[in-house]
C-alpha positions in Angstrom: -18.0 26.1 13.7 -18.1 22.3 13.4 -19.6 20.7 10.3 -20.7 17.0 10.5 -22.3 16.8 7.0 -21.7 18.5 3.7 -24.4 18.2 0.9 -25.8 15.2 2.7 -22.4 13.4 2.9 -21.4 12.6 6.5 -17.9 13.6 7.7 -16.6 10.4 9.2 -14.6 10.3 12.5 -11.8 8.7 10.4 -12.1 10.3 7.0 -9.9 9.7 3.9 -8.2 12.5 2.0 -6.5 12.0 -1.3 -4.8 14.0 -4.0 -6.2 14.1 -7.6 -4.3 11.2 -9.0 -4.7 9.0 -5.9 -1.0 8.5 -5.3 -1.3 10.2 -1.8 -3.9 9.0 0.6 -4.2 10.3 4.2 -6.5 9.3 7.0 -7.7 12.2 9.2 -9.1 12.0 12.7 -12.3 14.2 12.5 -14.4 13.2 15.5 -15.9 16.7 15.6 -16.3 16.9 11.8 -14.7 19.8 9.8 -13.9 22.4 12.5 -13.5 26.1 11.6 -13.0 25.9 7.8 -11.4 29.0 6.5 -9.5 30.6 3.6 -6.4 32.7 3.9 -5.2 35.6 1.9 -1.4 35.1 2.3 0.7 34.8 -0.8 0.6 31.0 -0.8 -3.1 30.4 0.1 -4.3 33.2 -2.3 -2.6 31.3 -5.2 -3.9 27.8 -4.3 -7.4 28.9 -3.3 -8.0 26.0 -0.9 -10.4 25.9 2.0 -8.6 24.5 5.0 -9.4 23.2 8.4 -7.1 21.9 11.1 -6.3 18.7 13.1 -3.7 18.1 15.8 -0.3 16.7 14.5 -1.4 13.2 15.5 -4.7 13.6 13.6 -3.2 12.8 10.2 -1.8 9.4 9.1 -0.3 8.8 5.7 -2.0 5.6 4.4 -0.3 5.6 1.0 2.2 7.6 -1.1 4.5 9.0 1.5 7.4 8.9 -1.0 5.2 10.9 -3.4 4.7 13.8 -0.9 6.8 16.8 -1.6 7.6 19.6 0.8 7.6 23.3 0.1 8.7 26.0 2.5 9.2 29.7 2.2 9.8 32.9 4.2 10.3 31.9 7.8 10.3 28.1 6.9 8.1 27.3 9.9 5.1 26.1 7.9 5.6 22.9 6.0 3.4 22.7 2.9 2.9 19.2 1.4 1.7 18.4 -2.1 1.6 15.3 -4.3 4.7 15.1 -6.5 2.7 13.3 -9.2 -0.3 15.5 -9.7 0.7 18.6 -7.8 -2.3 18.9 -5.5 -1.8 20.5 -2.1 -3.0 18.0 0.6 -1.9 19.5 3.9 0.6 21.7 5.8 2.0 22.0 9.3 0.7 25.4 10.3 2.9 28.4 11.0 0.5 30.1 13.4 0.1 26.8 15.3 2.9 24.3 14.6 1.1 21.7 16.7 -1.5 21.4 14.0 -1.8 20.4 10.4 -4.1 22.3 8.1 -5.7 20.1 5.5 -7.3 20.8 2.1 -11.0 20.3 2.6 -11.4 19.8 -1.1 -9.4 16.6 -0.9 -11.7 15.0 1.6 -13.3 12.0 -0.2 -16.9 12.7 -1.1 -16.9 16.2 0.3 -17.7 19.2 -2.1 -16.1 22.3 -0.5 -18.4 24.5 -2.7 -21.4 23.3 -0.6 -19.9 24.6 2.7 -21.7 27.5 4.3 -20.0 30.9 4.5 -16.2 30.3 4.9 -14.3 33.2 6.5 -11.0 34.5 5.2 -8.1 34.9 7.7 -5.7 37.8 7.3 -2.5 36.0 6.3 -1.0 39.1 4.7 -0.7 40.6 8.2 0.4 37.3 9.9 1.0 37.7 13.6 4.4 36.0 13.2 5.5 38.8 10.9 4.8 41.6 13.4 7.7 43.0 15.4 7.4 42.2 19.0 6.1 45.1 21.1 8.0 46.2 24.2 6.2 46.4 27.5 5.7 49.9 28.7 
C-alpha cells in the first residue's frame, strides 16, 4: 500500500520529520509516499504505539539535531532505535528484519495525522523471524 495523501495533506517526495520539541529534524525521501504503514506487537513497539513505514538507509538525512539523537538497543542489538534526547520522542530505527532500511515514525511526519490513515495492519513482532531457531534441511 502506498499513500500519497493523508487527510488532504500531500506526502512530499522530500518530507520533513521532527520530534515533539523540534530539536531533531530529518528529511525523508518518500517518492512513493508512505509505503506499507504498519504497527508491530513486539515489546518495544507495543510500548511506543507508533505507526511505522520504511525507507532505504539512504532515504533519511539528519537536517538538524544529530547530537540530540539517542540510541537504544536491546536483545540481539541488531535494530538501532533512535529518539530525541530532549523530548524523548522516537523518530526512527534501523530495522532488525531488514537492516538495509530505516523504519520511521509516521506520527512525526510534518503535517500528517497518523489517525487519519486507513486500516493499518499489525506485524507479529512477538514471533520475530530472527528469533526462530534455524531449521535443518531434511
